[in-house]
C-alpha positions as CSV (number, residue, x, y, z in Angstrom):
1,M,10.8,-9.5,90.4
2,H,7.8,-9.3,93.5
3,Q,7.1,-12.0,96.1
4,V,4.7,-11.6,98.4
5,T,5.5,-13.7,101.9
6,L,3.3,-13.8,104.8
7,T,4.5,-14.0,108.4
8,R,4.1,-13.7,111.9
9,A,4.1,-9.5,113.1
10,T,6.6,-9.1,115.8
11,A,6.9,-6.4,118.0
12,Q,9.3,-4.7,115.9
13,D,6.3,-4.3,113.5
14,A,3.9,-2.3,116.1
15,P,5.1,1.0,114.8
16,A,4.6,0.3,110.3
17,L,1.0,-1.2,111.4
18,T,-0.1,1.8,113.5
19,A,0.9,3.8,110.9
20,M,-0.9,1.9,108.0
21,V,-4.0,1.9,110.4
22,R,-3.6,5.6,110.8
23,T,-3.3,6.9,107.2
24,S,-5.4,4.6,105.4
25,R,-7.4,6.3,102.6
26,A,-10.3,4.0,103.6
27,Y,-10.4,6.0,107.0
28,G,-10.3,9.1,105.8
29,G,-13.7,11.8,105.9
30,V,-16.1,11.2,108.3
31,Y,-14.7,7.6,109.3
32,A,-11.1,9.2,110.4
33,P,-12.0,9.3,114.2
34,M,-12.0,5.8,114.2
35,V,-8.0,5.4,113.3
36,E,-7.2,8.8,115.3
37,G,-4.7,7.6,117.8
38,Y,-5.3,4.0,117.2
39,E,-2.2,1.8,118.3
40,V,-1.6,-1.3,117.3
41,T,1.2,-2.5,120.2
42,P,3.5,-4.8,121.1
43,A,1.5,-6.8,123.4
44,Y,-1.5,-6.7,121.2
45,I,1.1,-8.5,118.9
46,A,2.4,-10.7,121.2
47,R,-1.3,-11.6,122.2
48,H,-3.3,-12.3,119.1
49,E,-2.5,-13.7,115.5
50,V,-1.1,-10.9,114.0
51,F,0.1,-11.4,110.8
52,K,2.1,-9.4,107.7
53,A,2.3,-9.5,104.2
54,T,5.4,-8.3,102.6
55,D,6.9,-7.3,99.2
56,T,10.5,-8.8,99.5
57,T,12.4,-8.1,96.5
58,T,15.5,-8.6,95.0
59,D,16.6,-5.4,94.6
60,T,16.1,-4.3,98.5
61,T,17.5,-5.0,101.7
62,T,14.1,-4.2,103.1
63,D,10.1,-5.7,103.0
64,T,7.7,-3.3,102.2
65,L,4.5,-3.8,104.2
66,L,1.3,-4.5,101.8
67,G,-1.1,-5.3,104.4
68,F,-1.8,-7.3,107.5
69,Y,-4.5,-9.1,109.8
70,A,-5.4,-9.6,113.6
71,L,-7.2,-13.0,114.2
72,L,-8.7,-12.8,118.2
73,L,-8.8,-16.3,119.5
74,E,-10.7,-15.7,122.5
75,P,-14.4,-16.3,122.2
76,P,-16.0,-15.2,120.0
77,P,-12.9,-15.5,117.5
78,E,-13.1,-12.4,115.7
79,L,-10.8,-10.7,112.6
80,D,-10.1,-7.5,114.4
81,L,-7.8,-5.4,112.0
82,A,-7.5,-5.7,108.3
83,F,-5.9,-3.6,106.4
84,V,-4.2,-3.2,102.7
85,A,-1.5,-0.5,102.4
86,D,-3.2,2.4,100.1
87,E,-0.8,1.6,96.9
88,A,-1.4,-2.1,97.0
89,Q,-5.2,-2.0,96.8
90,G,-6.1,-4.4,93.8
91,R,-3.3,-6.8,93.5
92,G,-5.3,-9.8,95.9
93,I,-3.4,-8.7,98.9
94,G,-6.4,-8.8,101.0
95,R,-7.4,-11.9,99.3
96,A,-4.6,-13.8,100.2
97,L,-4.8,-12.5,103.9
98,L,-8.3,-13.9,104.5
99,A,-7.1,-17.1,102.8
100,H,-4.4,-17.1,105.6
101,M,-6.8,-16.0,108.1
102,R,-8.8,-18.6,107.1
103,E,-5.7,-21.2,107.5
104,R,-4.9,-20.5,111.1
105,A,-8.6,-20.2,112.0
106,R,-8.9,-23.8,111.0
107,A,-5.8,-25.3,112.5
108,A,-7.5,-23.3,116.0
109,G,-10.7,-25.5,115.4
110,L,-12.9,-22.6,114.4
111,T,-15.8,-23.5,111.8
112,D,-16.5,-19.3,111.3
113,V,-15.1,-15.9,112.4
114,R,-16.7,-13.0,113.2
115,V,-16.0,-9.7,111.1
116,V,-17.0,-5.9,112.3
117,S,-16.9,-4.6,108.8
118,H,-15.7,-1.2,108.4
119,P,-18.9,-0.2,106.1
120,P,-17.1,0.6,102.8
121,A,-15.1,-3.3,103.1
122,E,-18.7,-5.3,103.3
123,P,-19.0,-5.9,99.4
124,F,-15.2,-7.1,100.0
125,Y,-16.2,-9.4,102.8
126,L,-19.3,-10.5,101.2
127,R,-17.3,-11.8,97.8
128,M,-15.3,-13.7,100.1
129,G,-18.3,-15.8,101.5
130,A,-19.1,-13.6,104.7
131,E,-23.3,-13.4,105.3
132,R,-24.7,-10.1,107.2
133,V,-26.0,-11.6,110.6
134,G,-26.4,-8.1,111.6
135,T,-25.8,-4.7,112.1
136,V,-23.6,-2.9,115.3
137,P,-24.9,0.3,116.5
138,A,-23.1,3.6,116.3
139,A,-20.5,3.8,119.3
140,P,-19.7,7.9,120.1
141,P,-17.6,9.7,119.8
142,K,-15.3,8.1,117.3
143,I,-17.5,5.4,116.2
144,T,-20.7,7.2,114.5
145,W,-22.1,5.3,112.4
146,P,-23.5,1.5,112.3
147,R,-21.5,-1.1,111.0
148,P,-22.5,-4.6,109.2
149,D,-21.9,-7.4,111.7
150,L,-20.8,-10.4,109.4
151,R,-20.3,-14.3,109.7
152,L,-16.9,-15.6,107.3
153,P,-16.9,-19.1,107.5
154,V,-13.7,-20.6,107.9
155,T,-13.9,-22.8,104.5
156,S,-12.8,-21.3,101.1
157,V,-16.1,-19.7,99.7
158,S,-15.9,-16.4,97.7
159,R,-18.1,-14.8,94.9
């Protein structure tokens, strides 16, 4: 039996979160330079709202990391990172992470959160109720493509 649990990430999770970012198929090809050498550090986890989704099963002693997000509360509030494990795509993990993030943002008194989206992820955020408010220009050498600038309302709206 599989059960998805969302919990606050800890410093010990940093290597696994870093590995998820660096090995994500979503960042292959032209997008690879963006995550090359990227690191989710223990200090980053301590400073921000970083939550992980794990699959806790009755037949293992360790949890399987399914995804995570990082919400930055400093103005302007932003969803800085959101990843779902390649093998967990299509299981509702992203939707669960976003619902949890919205709860945390609402508890912090926010009405919306900025998302500078990975271009292939924009349709997901739009389905979750985000609206495009602009485009963030390329920032060479790591980011050589423009990125959608989205506003995600904290109230749950999905299409």
